[in-house]
C-alpha atoms as one frame of an Amber mdcrd trajectory, in Angstrom:
protein
 106.409 126.143 114.321 106.543 122.690 115.909 104.790 119.625 114.524 102.980
 117.698 117.260 101.860 114.119 116.628  98.971 113.020 118.823  96.935 109.840
 119.017  96.546 106.670 121.078  99.133 103.966 121.693  99.845 102.136 118.466
  98.871 105.000 116.153 102.462 105.332 114.955 103.571 108.547 116.673 107.095
 107.356 117.489 107.805 105.746 114.113 106.257 108.561 112.098 107.910 111.200
 114.273 111.328 109.654 113.817 110.983 109.435 110.039 109.338 112.859 109.702
 112.160 114.478 111.672 114.696 112.704 109.473 113.168 113.742 106.134 112.382
 117.288 107.248 115.763 117.671 108.974 114.158 118.848 112.193 115.060 117.786
 115.720 112.802 115.177 117.310 111.482 114.853 120.815 109.686 111.596 121.551
 108.044 112.647 124.803 107.731 109.122 126.205 111.416 108.434 125.561 112.478
 111.772 127.020 110.283 111.364 130.102 111.692 107.876 130.721 115.219 109.284
 130.385 114.519 112.150 132.772 112.816 109.906 135.308 115.530 107.256 135.110
 113.022 104.467 134.539 110.398 103.243 132.111 107.045 104.976 132.096 105.512
 101.769 133.412 107.835 101.765 136.441 107.375 105.507 136.959 103.584 105.138
 137.036 103.789 102.063 139.299 105.984 103.957 141.763 104.460 107.444 141.687
 101.088 107.129 139.949  99.453 108.671 136.903  99.055 112.180 138.413 102.838
 112.464 138.918 103.421 111.248 135.367 100.929 113.777 133.964 102.722 116.588
 135.868 106.071 115.527 134.377 104.463 115.308 130.938 102.990 118.788 131.361
 106.371 120.251 132.360 108.044 118.733 129.298 105.349 119.979 126.941 105.709
 123.481 128.391 109.430 123.329 127.517 108.728 122.059 124.013 106.089 124.709
 123.324 108.756 127.365 123.999 110.913 125.870 121.217 110.485 126.237 117.492
 110.953 123.846 114.602 110.690 120.505 116.386 108.840 117.296 115.586 107.195
 116.118 118.809 105.807 112.622 119.266 103.532 113.027 122.254 102.197 110.451
 124.648  98.663 109.260 123.954  97.243 111.026 127.003  98.805 114.443 126.407
  95.360 115.741 125.376  93.943 115.012 128.838  95.361 118.354 130.025  93.624
 121.381 128.526  96.775 123.486 128.927  98.675 120.968 126.773  96.103 121.328
 123.998  96.346 125.104 124.164 100.161 125.054 124.151 100.358 122.678 121.200
  97.856 124.647 119.118  99.558 127.951 119.972 103.103 126.804 119.234 102.656
 124.473 116.307 100.670 122.308 114.015  98.881 119.356 115.617  98.460 116.139
 113.627  96.129 113.451 114.943  97.378 110.074 113.770  94.200 108.025 113.553
  93.775 104.267 113.300  90.791 102.034 113.913  90.612 100.037 117.152  91.269
  96.843 115.182  94.471  98.224 113.656  95.652  99.605 117.006  95.067  96.205
 118.602  96.989  94.359 115.901  99.915  96.795 116.184 100.042  96.552 119.971
  99.832  92.766 119.893 102.642  92.625 117.329 104.953  94.752 119.507 105.495
  93.242 122.972 107.491  96.329 124.025 104.243  98.283 123.931 102.991  96.222
 126.861 106.216  96.211 128.857 107.228  99.862 128.490 103.841 101.469 128.985
 101.406 100.603 131.755  97.876  99.461 131.101  95.417 102.301 131.439  92.897
  99.930 132.973  94.732  97.058 134.688  92.940  93.760 134.309  90.889  94.907
 131.335  91.195  93.121 128.009  93.480  95.098 125.653  90.793  95.316 122.982
  88.309  96.751 125.483  90.942  99.162 126.821  91.635 100.491 123.316  87.945
 100.997 122.539  87.206 102.661 125.882  90.245 104.936 125.619  89.243 106.039
 122.119  85.706 106.777 123.295  87.058 108.896 126.139  89.693 110.750 124.095
  88.275 111.124 120.580  86.703 114.519 121.263  89.972 115.721 122.811  92.022
 114.575 119.812  89.544 116.309 117.497  89.703 119.508 119.525  93.498 119.540
 119.623  94.178 118.701 115.977  94.676 120.895 112.989  94.517 117.859 110.699
  93.781 114.143 111.000  95.820 111.579 109.073  94.510 108.021 108.886  97.522
 105.769 109.424  95.430 102.676 108.711  97.296 100.395 106.367  99.703 103.109
 105.235 103.459 102.827 105.522 105.386 105.263 107.682 106.675 106.896 104.485
 103.138 107.335 103.141 101.977 108.904 106.418 104.957 111.293 106.372 104.170
 112.211 102.764 100.546 112.933 103.724 101.679 115.135 106.612 104.149 116.988
 104.380 101.455 117.540 101.747  99.116 118.971 104.377 101.860 121.260 105.680
 102.679 122.503 102.176  99.020 123.183 101.421  98.699 125.171 104.639  95.809
 123.046 105.872
């Protein structure tokens, strides 16, 4: 069984995934990192050059590969839930954890990490980041809910506390 971490930018998928893989001694695939490696450029440059549809196709292909594996921690991209087949593959091949945070917390995390803005393209160019976060959550919340097996509020928790909450949920069979 794989462990898939879903949620919007800034929810903590990469940091939690890295730590969770370390403590559980499972291999990690950070999908954004792997897609950038495979494409030979940042996601922002990939999307600028080829567009979102091409990126979503590459994302879909990678998720198909990962769903055929077993025992991985997978930090997905925030939009992985936009493809129904991705949701089905994740639920079939693993346990899906929605890392939730309020729009205010997501905004503060994204503002504190300039790499978030330079490595990933804006979903709505020209729109205020706060508005983009709120609009994206409105559009994707039902998809995250549908995909998840469990929701973990990352709020003001440390990465270690989030990993402990995920481990507790796994052990309880939630």
